[in-house]
VEXVO-315472 format. One record per residue (C-alpha): residue in three letters; x, y, z. Coordinates in steps of 0.001 Angstrom, whole numbers, padded with zeros to 6 digits, always signed. Layout:
<sites>
alaXYZ
...
</sites>
This chain:
<sites>
met+016984+080386+116719
val+018492+083537+118577
ser+016203+085117+120839
thr+016017+088950+121632
asn+017644+088673+124733
asp+020456+086594+123364
ala+021346+089344+120648
gln+021905+092357+123321
arg+025784+092365+123398
val+028042+094619+121556
leu+030786+093489+119193
ile+033905+095618+119433
val+036000+095546+116194
ala+039223+097332+116863
pro+042901+096552+116799
ala+044089+094631+119977
glu+046719+097002+120622
gly+044350+100147+120528
asp+041338+100991+122895
ala+039336+097785+122294
ala+039850+096696+125921
ala+039039+100053+127356
leu+035772+100222+125312
ala+034855+096780+126515
thr+035515+097534+130113
leu+033443+100720+129969
leu+030443+098982+128512
arg+030544+096097+130850
gln+030757+098302+133863
his+027329+099700+132709
gly+025732+096330+132346
ile+026166+096144+128625
gly+027707+092727+127211
ala+030899+093163+125170
glu+033075+091049+123117
ile+036182+092078+121216
cys+036462+090810+117684
ala+039791+090815+115993
gly+038581+091566+112500
ala+036075+090755+109580
pro+036875+086915+109348
ala+035756+086461+113028
leu+032726+088558+112569
arg+030947+085819+110597
ala+030425+083447+113500
his+029060+086431+115810
leu+026990+088561+113631
glu+023655+086671+114168
thr+024207+087123+117898
thr+025327+090741+117902
gly+023099+093617+119162
ala+025482+096269+117680
leu+028865+096896+116069
leu+031224+099083+117577
leu+034112+099880+115170
thr+037050+102123+115351
glu+038439+103889+112260
glu+041540+101904+112439
ala+039477+098583+111785
leu+038136+099920+108664
glu+041514+100129+106765
gly+042610+097744+103970
glu+040905+094503+103111
asn+038893+094579+106428
val+036556+097179+104885
thr+035500+094991+102020
ala+035343+091776+103993
leu+033326+093444+106800
phe+030695+095087+104632
ala+030422+092091+102570
gln+029370+090251+105869
leu+026975+092917+106635
gly+025296+092774+103156
arg+024323+088969+103706
gln+021933+089721+106501
pro+018408+088586+106280
pro+015766+091153+105012
trp+014442+092124+108643
ser+018031+092569+110104
glu+020122+095883+110005
val+022800+095511+112606
pro+023397+099011+114005
leu+026966+100291+113469
ile+028720+102764+115679
ile+031943+104088+114291
leu+034547+106011+116239
thr+036531+108298+114070
arg+039224+110863+114522
ala+039083+112770+111368
ala+035932+114816+110728
gly+036929+115024+106989
arg+036460+111192+106709
ala+033004+111235+108140
asp+031054+111414+104931
trp+033157+108772+103300
leu+032666+106320+106311
leu+028915+107179+106578
asp+028443+106440+102755
leu+030338+103191+103059
ala+028539+101826+106074
ala+025027+102899+104864
ser+025463+101136+101655
ala+025975+097746+103579
ala+024005+098284+106863
gly+021727+101213+106754
ser+021799+102144+110382
val+025010+103971+111173
thr+026200+106361+113961
leu+029404+108246+113765
leu+031136+109466+116833
glu+034107+111799+116671
arg+036958+111459+119123
pro+037453+112487+121748
leu+034041+111757+123014
arg+032453+111534+126491
ala+031675+108195+128027
ala+027980+109198+128388
thr+027799+109904+124681
leu+029022+106419+123811
leu+026777+104738+126293
arg+023774+106596+125009
ser+024595+105649+121423
val+025081+102033+122388
gln+021801+101979+124432
val+019860+103416+121288
ala+021529+100966+118900
leu+020527+098011+121153
his+017112+099263+121545
ser+016810+099435+117739
arg+018137+095885+117605
arg+015518+094583+119887
arg+012772+096085+117702
gln+014110+094332+114684
tyr+014135+091021+116589
gln+010372+091841+117560
val+009611+092414+113915
arg+011396+089207+113104
asp+009342+087239+115594
leu+006268+088708+114173
leu+007199+087719+110727
leu+008044+084201+111783
ala+004829+083878+113717
gln+002847+085100+110634
arg+004776+082715+108462
glu+004061+079756+110836
arg+000374+080867+110789
glu+000267+080990+107047
leu+001951+077537+106797
ala-000433+076106+109341
leu-003312+077642+107435
arg-002152+076208+104144
ala-001455+072671+105910
ser-004948+072859+107481
glu-006596+073816+104232
glu-004728+070934+102424
arg-005864+068461+105126
leu-009461+069826+104790
arg-009313+069532+101048
leu-007949+065905+101270
ala-010636+065100+103882
leu-013312+066582+101701
glu-012175+064684+098609
gly-011547+061334+100632
ala-015042+061652+102148
asp-016540+062570+098661
leu-017980+065915+100160
gly-018876+069180+098450
ser-018041+072235+100444
trp-019626+075675+100108
asp-019508+079187+101676
ile-022098+081982+101177
asp-021525+085629+101980
leu-025002+086778+103315
arg-024083+090428+102988
ser-022982+090414+099445
gly-024874+087323+098307
thr-021629+085894+096705
ala-020881+082236+097191
val-017993+079936+096723
trp-017895+076069+096388
asn-015549+073299+095570
ala-015565+071252+092306
arg-017228+068300+094054
his-020321+070411+095048
ala-020575+071933+091605
glu-020488+068179+090342
leu-023251+067163+092717
leu-025494+069828+091318
gly-024590+068774+087668
tyr-022568+071981+086833
pro-019116+072227+085309
ala-016414+072977+088051
asp-015732+076394+086575
ala-019405+077455+086658
pro-020141+080571+088670
ala-021187+079756+092128
thr-024449+081424+093214
pro-027285+080512+095699
asp-029766+080668+092984
leu-028050+078127+090901
trp-028273+075730+093855
arg-031782+076567+094776
asp-033070+075956+091120
arg-031822+072384+091404
ile-033741+071379+094536
glu-036792+069364+093648
pro-039779+071685+093896
glu-041662+069434+096306
asp-038728+069634+098768
arg-038142+073280+098591
pro-040550+074463+101409
met-038856+071878+103647
val-035437+072873+102892
thr-036202+076632+103346
ala-037950+076073+106683
ala-035055+074116+107920
ile-032505+076751+107044
asp-034799+079572+108588
arg-034974+077537+111762
ala-031260+076922+111967
arg-030697+080617+111355
glu-033049+081759+114091
glu-032143+079189+116636
arg-028401+079195+115885
thr-028321+075512+115585
ser-026504+073345+112991
leu-028371+072369+109973
ala-028657+068583+108860
ile-031178+067776+106274
glu-031650+065688+103270
his-033376+066726+100177
arg-033732+065631+096312
leu-032321+067641+093399
arg-032374+067493+089727
arg-029038+067465+088242
ala-028405+070356+085836
asp-026595+068110+083251
asn-028791+065129+082674
gly-031942+065941+084930
glu-031142+062713+087086
leu-032958+062778+090520
arg-030504+062291+093335
trp-030523+062682+097157
leu-028202+065235+098756
ala-027474+065390+102494
leu-026783+068975+103697
phe-024751+069885+106872
gly-024172+073699+107468
arg-023932+076396+110178
phe-024445+080166+110227
his-021686+082680+111384
tyr-022720+085793+113264
asp-021089+089254+113842
pro-020553+090790+117266
asn-024120+092260+116953
gly-025650+088692+116316
val-026309+089331+112715
ala-025843+086204+110425
val-023104+087120+107860
arg-022014+083703+106529
phe-023534+080362+105840
ser-021122+077482+105154
gly-021140+073602+105124
val-020714+070502+103285
thr-022912+068304+100980
arg-022859+064520+100330
asp-024553+062432+097760
val-026599+059757+099739
thr-028666+058404+096812
gln-027323+054915+097205
arg-028164+054944+100938
lys-031729+056168+100373
gln-032237+053319+097810
leu-030933+050774+100129
glu-033223+052128+102860
ser-036014+051971+100539
glu-035053+048322+099434
arg-034916+047440+103139
glu-038318+048980+103759
gly-039591+046801+100943
tyr-037954+043651+102419
leu-039231+044422+105862
ala-042754+044859+104371
ala-042432+041697+102535
leu-041147+039802+105607
gln-044010+041236+107586
glu-046453+040213+104855
ala-044818+036721+104671
asp-044916+036353+108420
arg-048795+037217+108287
arg-049237+034811+105527
lys-047443+032135+107354
asp-049642+032714+110472
thr-052719+032513+108027
phe-051153+029273+106590
leu-050682+027577+109747
ala-054141+028408+110983
thr-055657+027227+107724
leu-053488+024097+107700
ser-054773+023252+111146
his-058305+023762+109840
glu-057651+021797+106688
leu-056149+018846+108642
arg-058941+018717+111314
asn-061731+018904+108568
pro-060628+015175+107299
leu-059740+014041+110782
ala-063341+014712+112131
pro-065070+012313+109720
ile-062273+009885+110154
arg-062886+009923+113780
asn-066571+009527+113331
ala-066211+006745+110913
ala-063841+004969+113389
glu-066271+005332+116053
val-069080+003822+113902
leu-066902+000769+113371
thr-066848+000046+116972
ala-070594-000449+117066
pro-071422-004008+118034
gln-074236-004475+115378
leu-072855-002844+112146
glu-075061-003110+108985
pro-073209-003521+105471
ala-074348-000109+104572
gln-072754+001381+107553
leu-069669-000518+107053
glu-069317+000620+103460
trp-069928+004378+104493
ala-067245+004179+107086
arg-064791+002475+104578
ser-065503+005078+101832
val-065359+008107+104291
ile-061963+007046+105702
gln-060564+006293+102274
arg-061734+009604+100909
gln-060515+011709+103722
val-057093+009965+104059
ala-056650+010730+100184
his-057439+014321+100941
met-055000+014729+103544
ala-052235+012888+101496
trp-053042+015332+098641
leu-052676+018182+101094
leu-049256+016925+102292
asp-047980+016227+098716
asp-048709+019671+097485
leu-046708+020960+100581
leu-043672+018629+099755
asp-043819+019479+096083
leu-043747+023347+096832
ala-040884+022913+099309
arg-038933+020809+096732
ile-039532+023620+094097
thr-038426+026314+096400
arg-035186+024421+097236
gly-034667+023544+093568
lys-034881+019588+094382
leu-037793+018744+092177
gln-036808+017401+088977
leu-039225+016677+086036
arg-039514+013335+084256
arg-040075+014481+080817
gln-041598+012118+078132
ala-043583+012392+074982
cys-047221+012459+076139
ser-050540+013566+074689
leu-052554+016678+075751
arg-055658+014500+076017
ser-054132+011922+078496
val-052991+014885+080696
val-056307+016494+080766
asp-058174+013209+081622
ala-055961+012752+084416
ala-056540+016233+085745
val-060303+015893+085181
glu-060380+012615+086880
thr-058845+014152+090028
thr-061274+017076+090013
arg-064610+015146+089218
pro-065381+014338+092873
phe-065411+018091+093659
leu-067406+019034+090471
gln-070051+016481+091292
lys-070304+017707+094778
lys-071167+021229+093759
asn-072981+020242+090826
gln-070847+022163+088361
his-070605+021796+084711
leu-067059+021386+083138
ala-066683+022012+079403
leu-063570+020707+077570
gln-062567+022422+074179
leu-059397+020996+073086
gly-058096+022252+069789
asp-057422+019985+066689
glu-053827+018938+065558
ile-052111+019667+069035
pro-048769+017860+068704
ala-047298+015559+071234
leu-046028+017187+074282
asp-042339+017047+075824
ala-043440+017350+079356
asp-043691+015518+082830
pro-047426+014245+082362
leu-047843+013796+086076
arg-046716+017272+086913
leu-048605+018825+084023
ala-051839+017177+085106
gln-051150+018380+088609
val-051002+022098+087246
leu-054410+021713+085422
ser-055810+019752+088331
asn-054960+022590+090726
leu-056393+025338+088381
leu-059718+023239+088066
thr-059856+022656+091756
asn-059210+026456+092347
ala-062023+027080+089971
val-064442+024810+091696
lys-063588+026396+094975
tyr-064428+030027+094009
thr-067447+029201+091665
glu-070928+028887+093105
pro-072949+025508+092956
gly-074128+024806+089571
gly-071617+027118+088039
gln-069857+026849+084564
ile-066103+025883+084131
glu-064460+025651+080824
leu-060957+024126+079899
ser-059612+024998+076597
ala-056542+024481+074601
gln-055130+025735+071438
ala-051719+025405+069809
glu-049959+028595+068664
pro-046553+029042+066917
gly-044103+027464+069337
trp-046603+027326+072344
leu-049462+025418+073693
arg-052077+027757+075318
ile-054268+026190+077915
ser-057027+028195+079636
val-059267+027478+082687
lys-062171+029876+082808
asp-065096+030066+085356
asn-068008+032381+086077
gly-067128+032424+089848
ile-066499+035236+092276
gly-063758+036849+090310
ile-060653+038457+091444
pro-059922+042040+092818
ala-057555+043786+090471
glu-055138+044602+093450
lys-054941+040930+094145
leu-053881+039672+090757
gly-050113+040378+091384
asp-050194+038246+094569
leu-052062+035103+093402
phe-049031+032967+092703
thr-047239+033802+095978
met-047243+031178+098840
phe-050331+031128+101096
ala-052047+033723+098978
gln-055942+033233+098970
ile-058769+035025+097254
pro-060906+036604+100112
ser-064572+035858+099830
ser-067749+036119+101938
lys-069671+033547+099939
arg-070695+030606+102183
trp-070033+028252+099275
ser-066583+029319+098623
glu-064021+026979+100047
gly-060726+027835+101669
gly-057437+026057+101350
leu-053768+026244+102111
gly-053089+028932+099423
ile-050307+027002+097937
gly-051994+025630+094710
leu-051283+028339+092476
ala-047732+028899+093871
leu-047134+025154+093076
ala-048537+025466+089514
lys-046424+028518+088786
gly-043382+026773+090027
leu-044336+023528+087928
met-044777+025571+084908
glu-041542+027486+085219
leu-039643+024123+085434
his-041176+023161+082088
gly-039949+026608+080796
gly-043677+027871+080500
thr-045784+030849+081989
ile-048953+031087+084052
glu-051060+034299+084406
ala-054492+035255+085751
arg-057072+037717+084394
ser-060333+038877+085851
gly-062823+041663+085299
gly-063178+042035+089097
leu-065388+040857+091889
gly-068299+038899+090401
gln-066945+038884+087005
gly-065242+035309+086896
ser-061698+034669+086460
glu-059468+032934+083689
phe-056069+031241+084332
thr-053748+030714+081265
val-050773+028534+080983
arg-048562+028622+078017
leu-046002+025628+077361
pro-043329+025688+074883
leu-043891+023032+072070
lys-040971+021038+070937
ala-040644+019210+067609
pro-043570+016737+067198
val-042861+013433+068750
ala-045265+010503+068619
pro-046388+009685+072134
arg-044780+006517+073406
arg-047133+003466+073634
ser-045877+002745+077133
ala-047493+006046+078319
val-050852+004553+078458
arg-050949+000982+079930
ile-054118-000938+080177
lys-054149-002830+083324
ala-054866-006397+083461
pro-057468-007792+085960
ala-055411-008283+089160
ala-054672-011914+089883
pro-055552-013335+093324
pro-052661-012421+095695
gln-050179-015220+096463
arg-049807-016234+099920
arg-046580-014731+100918
arg-044636-014417+104232
val-044490-010728+105027
leu-042520-009238+108089
ile-043745-005747+109203
ala-041477-003570+111579
asp-042674-000216+112727
asp-042336+001424+116254
asn-045835+002840+115840
gln-047705-000317+116905
asp-051050+000933+115512
ala-049490+001564+112054
ala-047802-001936+112239
glu-050955-003811+113370
ser-053418-002065+111121
leu-051065-002861+108055
ala-050802-006396+109254
met-054505-006835+109490
leu-054971-005363+106081
leu-052363-007879+104400
ala-053913-010799+106548
val-057401-010072+105033
asp-055705-010338+101749
gly-054421-013642+102484
phe-050708-012841+103421
glu-048923-014607+106328
val-047874-011574+108512
arg-045750-011089+111605
thr-044907-007821+113250
ala-042111-006343+115259
tyr-041767-002879+116878
asn-038043-002332+116640
gly-035141-003272+114417
glu-033503-005889+116791
asp-036885-007760+117188
ala-037386-007674+113389
leu-034025-009352+112796
ala-034628-011960+115495
leu-038021-012785+114193
ala-036788-013084+110467
arg-034448-015956+111507
gly-037284-018358+112201
phe-039900-016668+109951
arg-037888-016412+106767
pro-039896-013682+105288
glu-040148-013123+101444
val-041072-009395+102017
ala-040081-007145+104980
leu-041822-003742+105329
leu-039323-001733+107432
asp-040165+001826+108880
ile-037158+004180+108470
gly-037771+006122+111623
met-037444+003327+114255
pro-035270+004308+117236
ala-031916+002662+118046
leu-031669+000467+115051
asp-033348+002529+112248
gly-034723+001146+108972
tyr-031611+001680+106906
ala-029412-000250+109445
thr-032112-002885+109969
ala-032195-003294+106047
gln-028312-003732+105838
ala-028236-006347+108674
met-031197-008171+107161
arg-029505-008134+103825
arg-026328-009946+105368
gln-028512-012248+107475
glu-031348-013421+104863
gly-029330-012707+101601
glu-030718-011207+098399
gln-033895-013337+098297
val-035836-011212+100723
cys-037661-008005+099303
leu-036999-005063+101445
ile-039537-002318+101079
ala-039109+000905+103063
leu-041999+002705+104596
thr-041236+006316+105530
gly-042812+009808+105649
trp-039855+011097+103737
gly-040550+011044+100114
gln-037893+013087+098191
glu-035458+011737+095646
glu-032546+011823+098126
asp-034552+009835+100584
lys-035194+007193+097779
arg-031623+007105+096770
arg-030515+006487+100391
ala-033054+003718+100809
phe-031811+001876+097553
ala-028124+002424+098755
ala-029003+000718+102125
gly-030352-002306+100236
phe-034214-001773+099905
ser-035719-002798+096850
ala-038634-000483+096832
his-039643+002770+098563
leu-043131+003784+099619
thr-044224+006983+101185
lys-046693+007195+104040
pro-049728+006947+104052
val-049250+003872+101804
asp-051940+003420+099090
pro-053347-000243+099797
ala-053783-000631+096142
arg-050223+000218+095328
leu-048928-002031+098122
arg-051034-005000+096813
asp-049735-004425+093194
leu-046194-004330+094595
leu-046553-007474+096566
ser-048116-009391+093564
glu-044908-008702+091625
val-042474-009963+094297
pro-040660-013272+093222
arg-040194-016176+095331
arg-037198-016358+097524
ser-035302-018081+095062
gly-035888-015352+092407
pro-033924-012062+092005
ala-034719-008945+093997
leu-037496-006588+093064
asp-036489-003034+091613
ala-039728-001201+091934
arg-038885+002388+092904
gly-042337+003763+093667
</sites>
């Protein structure tokens, strides 16, 4: 682009044989740039850099006139190249003036002869006028650039607001008028063309939040700080409650008076919902952590309770002169307390399996009576201890159930045990059942301490317990009801609790879906024949826990078995070569050569005639499958029930017979 200084030369348009050279010399001598142009065709390349045109009358003759003024007529709107025309005939002056003015608009006629000073002054005036034109051009260009930059900035702002999903607004505090974009109107629930007024916005703010919003705006105005708040609003179109984040700033005049208030808004409802959910999760985690601590403390207490009498009974057994009654007492204490510990651990394992989706039901046709009998039999010692009365009311014509009888009995046993715990000595407990269309309804009701209303919703969560100050109420791990709920859900059923409040007793109801009536399988109830005297068998026991190995060996020796013990896998294999056992009880967790590897090696060494039984604390289905894959014939979970072990050993064939497939 040509600058103001570049366009300060005079272009002389005159015949070469005339006075063009003299005019150029005169101008140059006075510091004015001058260049001679032969005619209109050459003018096109120089017109933009010309400060003024100096023409002689001779140059305006013929076609030069039309071509010259055609060039001048194509100037930009801001440009009027000054013309200085030298003429000899005064009569032609008006004609020349009209002709030049129609094309250029700034024309000076100088009649010859003229003084040099007059010419120089006219040229200087023309150049000064030309400089003003370029200044105007620069101002116009600068204004255009600002306008373009402003439009580009507005476009970038619009794109940024749309990309960020922001609403924008601007309020004139002097007139009370407002403008906002379509997104802000949408956030408020108004059409895009709805009138923008502060009142329309204010009406949408949730009434409870309006004082907070007003106070925050007033504080930002007085303290001249940015505004950043979040508030709720009710959309105008559908009344939906949303959260809006508001970011704004006041603008002040030179006197410090706020004249404008502008900013942006954004819908933050989803973030608020996520924050609320996160707070809920955090509270749940904190509650779970609290329950975990309570559970661990309770578990320690529950395990120490049976350990104390076991230890006392063991100490009694060391007495040198032990009477038969004392021996029977010690034996019964140990059996009872070990059974209690095994029950606690089984509940824990079952609940863990349900949580991980590992527990599978073994459905079969069974009668409600057999399930209830099994549950009552488990609970009877606790009822007798507290002298409580249990009433059974089983409805008539209850069809056969399609369920896992062991697990269903476990549910009822847990509900009965729970009722026993929270019912005073001598209290009443009732178990009733009634068939309904498509469902079996079983209820366990007591007249115990009851349940506070606020605790009903948490009863079936892990480690939940009913608080009580009664001395006769018993604690527990707080997993029985959670286990019952999980087992009922596996059956496709439900469980719920009701209570009138503290001191009003409680009622737990399970609902089990009824299938088409199926006659119970006769094999579901088996009358056990009297146990035959155990045959003398050779039994090898391998366990790295020497007390466990020797105590089990002593138990089997008392029953008449010939027993050998080893404390690792290698010794067990070496001992088996000469002992030729018919049964090998192998602990899975032995170091170096574990039970699986020992079983595989013993199968290769002794063949299929030896019965291999796995002893382990791991009792899940996957553990059993792995044991059978390693060559074991049976799987027993510690602590082993002596009666179960005796039954299993009594069924072991002689070495010449097939291997046993008892998967207990």
